[in-house]
N, C-alpha and C positions, 0 to 999 in steps of 0.2 A: 944161828939159823936153822928153821925146821927141814929137817928131813924125810923122807918118805917113810924111813925108820920109826921115826918118833911119833908121824903120825897112824902108823899102823898099831899102835898099842903104848909105846914108850913113853909118850908126850907126858903122861901121866905121872909115872915114874921118876921120868926128867931124869935118869943114871945112865942113861947107853953110852957106850964106850965112844959110838961114832955117830952122837946125838949133837950136844953145843960143844964141840970141837973150837 
């Protein structure tokens, strides 16, 4: 699921702790 945090800029990295859980 795409969160606001991912849309912020972590979407490219796709390595955020609270992104694709």
